A tleap script that builds the chain and sets N, CA, C and O, in Angstrom:
source leaprc.protein.ff14SB
mol = sequence {
  NSER ASN VAL ILE ILE ASP LYS LYS VAL LEU
  GLU HIE ASN ILE ARG GLN THR LEU LYS ASN
  GLN THR GLN THR THR LEU CYS ASP VAL ILE
  SER GLN TYR PRO LEU LYS GLN GLY LEU PRO
  GLU LEU PHE ALA TYR PHE SER LEU LEU ASN
  LYS PHE PRO HIE LYS SER VAL SER ASP LYS
  LYS GLN GLN GLY VAL VAL PHE ASP TYR GLU
  SER ASN LYS ARG ILE GLN ILE PRO GLU ILE
  ILE ILE SER CLEU
}
set mol.1.N position { -7.295 -4.817 20.795 }
set mol.1.CA position { -8.471 -4.104 20.315 }
set mol.1.C position { -8.674 -4.385 18.830 }
set mol.1.O position { -7.713 -4.556 18.080 }
set mol.2.N position { -9.918 -4.428 18.425 }
set mol.2.CA position { -10.234 -4.670 17.029 }
set mol.2.C position { -10.040 -3.396 16.223 }
set mol.2.O position { -10.433 -2.306 16.640 }
set mol.3.N position { -9.431 -3.559 15.070 }
set mol.3.CA position { -9.181 -2.436 14.176 }
set mol.3.C position { -10.108 -2.594 12.982 }
set mol.3.O position { -10.165 -3.659 12.367 }
set mol.4.N position { -10.831 -1.536 12.658 }
set mol.4.CA position { -11.701 -1.565 11.488 }
set mol.4.C position { -11.051 -0.726 10.395 }
set mol.4.O position { -10.752 0.452 10.588 }
set mol.5.N position { -10.842 -1.352 9.255 }
set mol.5.CA position { -10.190 -0.696 8.123 }
set mol.5.C position { -11.232 -0.508 7.025 }
set mol.5.O position { -11.912 -1.461 6.644 }
set mol.6.N position { -11.356 0.690 6.529 }
set mol.6.CA position { -12.272 0.975 5.422 }
set mol.6.C position { -11.525 0.746 4.108 }
set mol.6.O position { -10.764 1.600 3.653 }
set mol.7.N position { -11.756 -0.415 3.513 }
set mol.7.CA position { -11.041 -0.777 2.289 }
set mol.7.C position { -11.406 0.132 1.115 }
set mol.7.O position { -10.614 0.294 0.187 }
set mol.8.N position { -12.592 0.719 1.152 }
set mol.8.CA position { -12.977 1.653 0.081 }
set mol.8.C position { -12.063 2.870 0.098 }
set mol.8.O position { -11.703 3.391 -0.958 }
set mol.9.N position { -11.693 3.319 1.270 }
set mol.9.CA position { -10.770 4.456 1.378 }
set mol.9.C position { -9.401 4.062 0.823 }
set mol.9.O position { -8.776 4.841 0.103 }
set mol.10.N position { -8.941 2.874 1.151 }
set mol.10.CA position { -7.640 2.423 0.661 }
set mol.10.C position { -7.640 2.270 -0.854 }
set mol.10.O position { -6.679 2.654 -1.521 }
set mol.11.N position { -8.719 1.709 -1.399 }
set mol.11.CA position { -8.821 1.578 -2.857 }
set mol.11.C position { -8.838 2.965 -3.506 }
set mol.11.O position { -8.218 3.175 -4.549 }
set mol.12.N position { -9.544 3.898 -2.890 }
set mol.12.CA position { -9.576 5.269 -3.376 }
set mol.12.C position { -8.156 5.869 -3.370 }
set mol.12.O position { -7.777 6.574 -4.305 }
set mol.13.N position { -7.386 5.591 -2.331 }
set mol.13.CA position { -6.012 6.088 -2.259 }
set mol.13.C position { -5.183 5.577 -3.429 }
set mol.13.O position { -4.418 6.334 -4.027 }
set mol.14.N position { -5.329 4.303 -3.757 }
set mol.14.CA position { -4.583 3.734 -4.884 }
set mol.14.C position { -5.023 4.395 -6.180 }
set mol.14.O position { -4.184 4.807 -6.981 }
set mol.15.N position { -6.323 4.502 -6.394 }
set mol.15.CA position { -6.837 5.096 -7.637 }
set mol.15.C position { -6.441 6.571 -7.755 }
set mol.15.O position { -6.140 7.037 -8.855 }
set mol.16.N position { -6.435 7.309 -6.648 }
set mol.16.CA position { -6.008 8.710 -6.679 }
set mol.16.C position { -4.533 8.813 -7.073 }
set mol.16.O position { -4.149 9.702 -7.834 }
set mol.17.N position { -3.718 7.908 -6.554 }
set mol.17.CA position { -2.296 7.904 -6.886 }
set mol.17.C position { -2.088 7.588 -8.363 }
set mol.17.O position { -1.160 8.101 -8.987 }
set mol.18.N position { -2.956 6.741 -8.921 }
set mol.18.CA position { -2.848 6.363 -10.338 }
set mol.18.C position { -3.509 7.382 -11.273 }
set mol.18.O position { -3.426 7.243 -12.493 }
set mol.19.N position { -4.148 8.380 -10.722 }
set mol.19.CA position { -4.930 9.317 -11.534 }
set mol.19.C position { -4.092 10.012 -12.615 }
set mol.19.O position { -4.555 10.189 -13.741 }
set mol.20.N position { -2.876 10.400 -12.274 }
set mol.20.CA position { -2.038 11.147 -13.217 }
set mol.20.C position { -0.817 10.381 -13.683 }
set mol.20.O position { 0.125 10.971 -14.213 }
set mol.21.N position { -0.826 9.079 -13.491 }
set mol.21.CA position { 0.299 8.253 -13.937 }
set mol.21.C position { -0.206 6.866 -14.287 }
set mol.21.O position { -1.277 6.456 -13.838 }
set mol.22.N position { 0.558 6.149 -15.083 }
set mol.22.CA position { 0.097 4.848 -15.560 }
set mol.22.C position { 0.361 3.719 -14.566 }
set mol.22.O position { -0.311 2.688 -14.594 }
set mol.23.N position { 1.337 3.919 -13.697 }
set mol.23.CA position { 1.610 2.900 -12.689 }
set mol.23.C position { 2.190 3.554 -11.445 }
set mol.23.O position { 2.682 4.682 -11.476 }
set mol.24.N position { 2.116 2.810 -10.356 }
set mol.24.CA position { 2.656 3.267 -9.083 }
set mol.24.C position { 3.084 2.048 -8.286 }
set mol.24.O position { 2.788 0.913 -8.657 }
set mol.25.N position { 3.774 2.291 -7.201 }
set mol.25.CA position { 4.096 1.193 -6.293 }
set mol.25.C position { 3.252 1.354 -5.036 }
set mol.25.O position { 2.783 2.448 -4.722 }
set mol.26.N position { 3.071 0.266 -4.334 }
set mol.26.CA position { 2.331 0.332 -3.074 }
set mol.26.C position { 3.029 1.292 -2.109 }
set mol.26.O position { 2.365 1.999 -1.351 }
set mol.27.N position { 4.353 1.320 -2.134 }
set mol.27.CA position { 5.089 2.235 -1.252 }
set mol.27.C position { 4.812 3.692 -1.612 }
set mol.27.O position { 4.746 4.540 -0.723 }
set mol.28.N position { 4.650 3.997 -2.901 }
set mol.28.CA position { 4.302 5.371 -3.301 }
set mol.28.C position { 2.935 5.759 -2.750 }
set mol.28.O position { 2.746 6.878 -2.272 }
set mol.29.N position { 1.984 4.833 -2.817 }
set mol.29.CA position { 0.639 5.094 -2.286 }
set mol.29.C position { 0.735 5.385 -0.791 }
set mol.29.O position { 0.137 6.340 -0.294 }
set mol.30.N position { 1.487 4.557 -0.088 }
set mol.30.CA position { 1.605 4.712 1.360 }
set mol.30.C position { 2.366 5.987 1.727 }
set mol.30.O position { 2.099 6.586 2.768 }
set mol.31.N position { 3.304 6.402 0.889 }
set mol.31.CA position { 4.011 7.650 1.200 }
set mol.31.C position { 3.078 8.847 1.030 }
set mol.31.O position { 3.229 9.846 1.734 }
set mol.32.N position { 2.110 8.763 0.102 }
set mol.32.CA position { 1.128 9.841 -0.065 }
set mol.32.C position { 0.019 9.760 0.975 }
set mol.32.O position { -0.511 10.783 1.410 }
set mol.33.N position { -0.324 8.557 1.366 }
set mol.33.CA position { -1.393 8.315 2.343 }
set mol.33.C position { -0.824 7.437 3.450 }
set mol.33.O position { -1.048 6.227 3.451 }
set mol.34.N position { -0.090 8.030 4.394 }
set mol.34.CA position { 0.580 7.222 5.434 }
set mol.34.C position { -0.394 6.325 6.199 }
set mol.34.O position { -1.558 6.666 6.411 }
set mol.35.N position { 0.125 5.177 6.600 }
set mol.35.CA position { -0.668 4.218 7.371 }
set mol.35.C position { -1.035 4.829 8.714 }
set mol.35.O position { -0.177 5.354 9.424 }
set mol.36.N position { -2.307 4.755 9.053 }
set mol.36.CA position { -2.781 5.274 10.335 }
set mol.36.C position { -3.054 4.144 11.317 }
set mol.36.O position { -3.102 4.365 12.527 }
set mol.37.N position { -3.235 2.918 10.791 }
set mol.37.CA position { -3.611 1.797 11.646 }
set mol.37.C position { -2.604 0.653 11.562 }
set mol.37.O position { -2.938 -0.501 11.834 }
set mol.38.N position { -1.394 0.975 11.193 }
set mol.38.CA position { -0.303 0.019 11.247 }
set mol.38.C position { -0.408 -1.155 10.287 }
set mol.38.O position { -0.927 -1.042 9.176 }
set mol.39.N position { 0.103 -2.283 10.756 }
set mol.39.CA position { 0.159 -3.478 9.917 }
set mol.39.C position { -1.207 -3.948 9.423 }
set mol.39.O position { -1.303 -4.386 8.276 }
set mol.40.N position { -2.267 -3.881 10.227 }
set mol.40.CA position { -3.568 -4.305 9.688 }
set mol.40.C position { -3.965 -3.514 8.429 }
set mol.40.O position { -4.568 -4.064 7.507 }
set mol.41.N position { -3.623 -2.237 8.405 }
set mol.41.CA position { -3.931 -1.420 7.226 }
set mol.41.C position { -3.071 -1.846 6.033 }
set mol.41.O position { -3.560 -1.898 4.904 }
set mol.42.N position { -1.802 -2.147 6.275 }
set mol.42.CA position { -0.928 -2.629 5.201 }
set mol.42.C position { -1.469 -3.935 4.629 }
set mol.42.O position { -1.510 -4.108 3.411 }
set mol.43.N position { -1.881 -4.847 5.494 }
set mol.43.CA position { -2.434 -6.124 5.024 }
set mol.43.C position { -3.738 -5.911 4.260 }
set mol.43.O position { -4.041 -6.661 3.332 }
set mol.44.N position { -4.502 -4.905 4.640 }
set mol.44.CA position { -5.729 -4.581 3.897 }
set mol.44.C position { -5.382 -4.116 2.490 }
set mol.44.O position { -6.078 -4.460 1.534 }
set mol.45.N position { -4.315 -3.340 2.354 }
set mol.45.CA position { -3.859 -2.956 1.006 }
set mol.45.C position { -3.532 -4.198 0.182 }
set mol.45.O position { -3.911 -4.292 -0.985 }
set mol.46.N position { -2.826 -5.152 0.793 }
set mol.46.CA position { -2.499 -6.394 0.073 }
set mol.46.C position { -3.762 -7.079 -0.427 }
set mol.46.O position { -3.794 -7.587 -1.548 }
set mol.47.N position { -4.800 -7.094 0.399 }
set mol.47.CA position { -6.032 -7.792 0.015 }
set mol.47.C position { -6.751 -7.091 -1.131 }
set mol.47.O position { -7.589 -7.704 -1.793 }
set mol.48.N position { -6.445 -5.832 -1.379 }
set mol.48.CA position { -7.093 -5.089 -2.465 }
set mol.48.C position { -6.409 -5.250 -3.810 }
set mol.48.O position { -6.965 -4.854 -4.834 }
set mol.49.N position { -5.239 -5.810 -3.826 }
set mol.49.CA position { -4.465 -5.870 -5.073 }
set mol.49.C position { -5.190 -6.617 -6.190 }
set mol.49.O position { -4.971 -6.328 -7.367 }
set mol.50.N position { -6.051 -7.572 -5.838 }
set mol.50.CA position { -6.759 -8.318 -6.880 }
set mol.50.C position { -7.797 -7.465 -7.605 }
set mol.50.O position { -8.336 -7.901 -8.623 }
set mol.51.N position { -8.092 -6.262 -7.109 }
set mol.51.CA position { -9.039 -5.362 -7.780 }
set mol.51.C position { -8.396 -4.618 -8.949 }
set mol.51.O position { -9.086 -3.939 -9.709 }
set mol.52.N position { -7.097 -4.744 -9.090 }
set mol.52.CA position { -6.372 -4.047 -10.149 }
set mol.52.C position { -5.854 -5.075 -11.152 }
set mol.52.O position { -5.186 -6.040 -10.781 }
set mol.53.N position { -6.174 -4.852 -12.435 }
set mol.53.CA position { -5.873 -5.878 -13.439 }
set mol.53.C position { -4.380 -6.123 -13.650 }
set mol.53.O position { -3.973 -7.234 -13.990 }
set mol.54.N position { -3.576 -5.101 -13.451 }
set mol.54.CA position { -2.143 -5.255 -13.707 }
set mol.54.C position { -1.366 -4.945 -12.433 }
set mol.54.O position { -1.394 -3.830 -11.911 }
set mol.55.N position { -0.687 -5.955 -11.965 }
set mol.55.CA position { 0.174 -5.775 -10.807 }
set mol.55.C position { 1.337 -6.758 -10.928 }
set mol.55.O position { 1.200 -7.837 -11.506 }
set mol.56.N position { 2.449 -6.375 -10.388 }
set mol.56.CA position { 3.582 -7.290 -10.376 }
set mol.56.C position { 4.313 -7.141 -9.055 }
set mol.56.O position { 4.322 -6.073 -8.443 }
set mol.57.N position { 4.915 -8.221 -8.638 }
set mol.57.CA position { 5.661 -8.255 -7.384 }
set mol.57.C position { 7.088 -8.636 -7.720 }
set mol.57.O position { 7.338 -9.659 -8.356 }
set mol.58.N position { 8.016 -7.807 -7.289 }
set mol.58.CA position { 9.428 -8.077 -7.540 }
set mol.58.C position { 10.073 -8.602 -6.261 }
set mol.58.O position { 10.225 -7.872 -5.281 }
set mol.59.N position { 10.445 -9.863 -6.286 }
set mol.59.CA position { 11.130 -10.429 -5.122 }
set mol.59.C position { 12.561 -9.918 -5.019 }
set mol.59.O position { 13.182 -10.021 -3.961 }
set mol.60.N position { 13.089 -9.368 -6.112 }
set mol.60.CA position { 14.480 -8.917 -6.125 }
set mol.60.C position { 14.650 -7.520 -5.550 }
set mol.60.O position { 15.742 -7.151 -5.119 }
set mol.61.N position { 13.574 -6.744 -5.542 }
set mol.61.CA position { 13.654 -5.376 -5.041 }
set mol.61.C position { 12.759 -5.237 -3.816 }
set mol.61.O position { 11.552 -5.468 -3.894 }
set mol.62.N position { 13.342 -4.866 -2.698 }
set mol.62.CA position { 12.613 -4.701 -1.441 }
set mol.62.C position { 12.411 -3.216 -1.162 }
set mol.62.O position { 13.241 -2.385 -1.531 }
set mol.63.N position { 11.303 -2.895 -0.511 }
set mol.63.CA position { 11.023 -1.526 -0.125 }
set mol.63.C position { 10.630 -1.504 1.344 }
set mol.63.O position { 9.963 -2.417 1.831 }
set mol.64.N position { 11.044 -0.458 2.045 }
set mol.64.CA position { 10.706 -0.310 3.449 }
set mol.64.C position { 9.428 0.492 3.610 }
set mol.64.O position { 9.257 1.535 2.979 }
set mol.65.N position { 8.532 0.004 4.453 }
set mol.65.CA position { 7.272 0.691 4.735 }
set mol.65.C position { 7.220 0.967 6.230 }
set mol.65.O position { 7.347 0.053 7.044 }
set mol.66.N position { 7.030 2.242 6.588 }
set mol.66.CA position { 6.868 2.602 7.994 }
set mol.66.C position { 5.420 2.296 8.378 }
set mol.66.O position { 4.484 2.797 7.755 }
set mol.67.N position { 5.248 1.468 9.409 }
set mol.67.CA position { 3.888 1.146 9.854 }
set mol.67.C position { 3.584 1.714 11.237 }
set mol.67.O position { 2.436 1.688 11.682 }
set mol.68.N position { 4.606 2.226 11.915 }
set mol.68.CA position { 4.415 2.875 13.214 }
set mol.68.C position { 5.322 4.103 13.233 }
set mol.68.O position { 6.524 3.998 13.476 }
set mol.69.N position { 4.733 5.256 12.975 }
set mol.69.CA position { 5.514 6.483 12.855 }
set mol.69.C position { 6.056 6.950 14.204 }
set mol.69.O position { 7.138 7.534 14.260 }
set mol.70.N position { 5.329 6.704 15.283 }
set mol.70.CA position { 5.797 7.107 16.609 }
set mol.70.C position { 7.094 6.416 16.985 }
set mol.70.O position { 8.020 7.045 17.498 }
set mol.71.N position { 7.154 5.120 16.725 }
set mol.71.CA position { 8.340 4.333 17.074 }
set mol.71.C position { 9.264 4.116 15.895 }
set mol.71.O position { 10.287 3.443 16.018 }
set mol.72.N position { 8.907 4.685 14.745 }
set mol.72.CA position { 9.672 4.519 13.498 }
set mol.72.C position { 9.905 3.040 13.173 }
set mol.72.O position { 11.007 2.647 12.789 }
set mol.73.N position { 8.860 2.228 13.331 }
set mol.73.CA position { 8.952 0.803 12.997 }
set mol.73.C position { 8.633 0.630 11.524 }
set mol.73.O position { 7.689 1.223 11.001 }
set mol.74.N position { 9.433 -0.187 10.868 }
set mol.74.CA position { 9.224 -0.441 9.442 }
set mol.74.C position { 9.302 -1.929 9.142 }
set mol.74.O position { 9.823 -2.727 9.920 }
set mol.75.N position { 8.764 -2.260 7.985 }
set mol.75.CA position { 8.787 -3.633 7.501 }
set mol.75.C position { 9.266 -3.603 6.058 }
set mol.75.O position { 8.958 -2.677 5.309 }
set mol.76.N position { 10.014 -4.614 5.681 }
set mol.76.CA position { 10.478 -4.741 4.299 }
set mol.76.C position { 9.464 -5.593 3.528 }
set mol.76.O position { 9.093 -6.684 3.961 }
set mol.77.N position { 9.026 -5.073 2.381 }
set mol.77.CA position { 8.120 -5.830 1.520 }
set mol.77.C position { 8.686 -5.838 0.107 }
set mol.77.O position { 9.469 -4.955 -0.244 }
set mol.78.N position { 8.309 -6.813 -0.708 }
set mol.78.CA position { 8.729 -6.782 -2.105 }
set mol.78.C position { 8.123 -5.566 -2.802 }
set mol.78.O position { 7.047 -5.101 -2.426 }
set mol.79.N position { 8.811 -5.057 -3.809 }
set mol.79.CA position { 8.230 -3.958 -4.579 }
set mol.79.C position { 6.971 -4.463 -5.287 }
set mol.79.O position { 7.007 -5.460 -6.010 }
set mol.80.N position { 5.868 -3.763 -5.069 }
set mol.80.CA position { 4.597 -4.134 -5.688 }
set mol.80.C position { 4.199 -2.992 -6.612 }
set mol.80.O position { 3.938 -1.879 -6.156 }
set mol.81.N position { 4.153 -3.271 -7.911 }
set mol.81.CA position { 3.804 -2.268 -8.919 }
set mol.81.C position { 2.352 -2.489 -9.329 }
set mol.81.O position { 1.950 -3.604 -9.661 }
set mol.82.N position { 1.573 -1.410 -9.299 }
set mol.82.CA position { 0.151 -1.476 -9.624 }
set mol.82.C position { -0.104 -0.563 -10.815 }
set mol.82.O position { 0.389 0.564 -10.852 }
set mol.83.N position { -0.874 -1.046 -11.788 }
set mol.83.CA position { -1.286 -0.202 -12.910 }
set mol.83.C position { -2.691 -0.602 -13.342 }
set mol.83.O position { -3.168 -1.700 -13.057 }
set mol.84.N position { -3.323 0.313 -14.028 }
set mol.84.CA position { -4.694 0.056 -14.498 }
set mol.84.C position { -4.692 -0.565 -15.876 }
set mol.84.O position { -5.756 -0.848 -16.427 }
savepdb mol mol.pdb
quit
């Protein structure tokens, strides 16, 4: 089935997380706004990273992201730090 992801909502989630702090990680955003549509939603977050002027990816530090809460499925991604 086709999944439709509203990227404006995801961008809003990132900006809301950054509202009271200078930087955040993608995992922090997802912990505040859990993924509802699994991996397609996570990949949509990745596609939005270019909208933020300051971001860094740490290959040395991995973070686990739950993408299926029913089955407790997770994926390891590099730590992604986002700041305005």
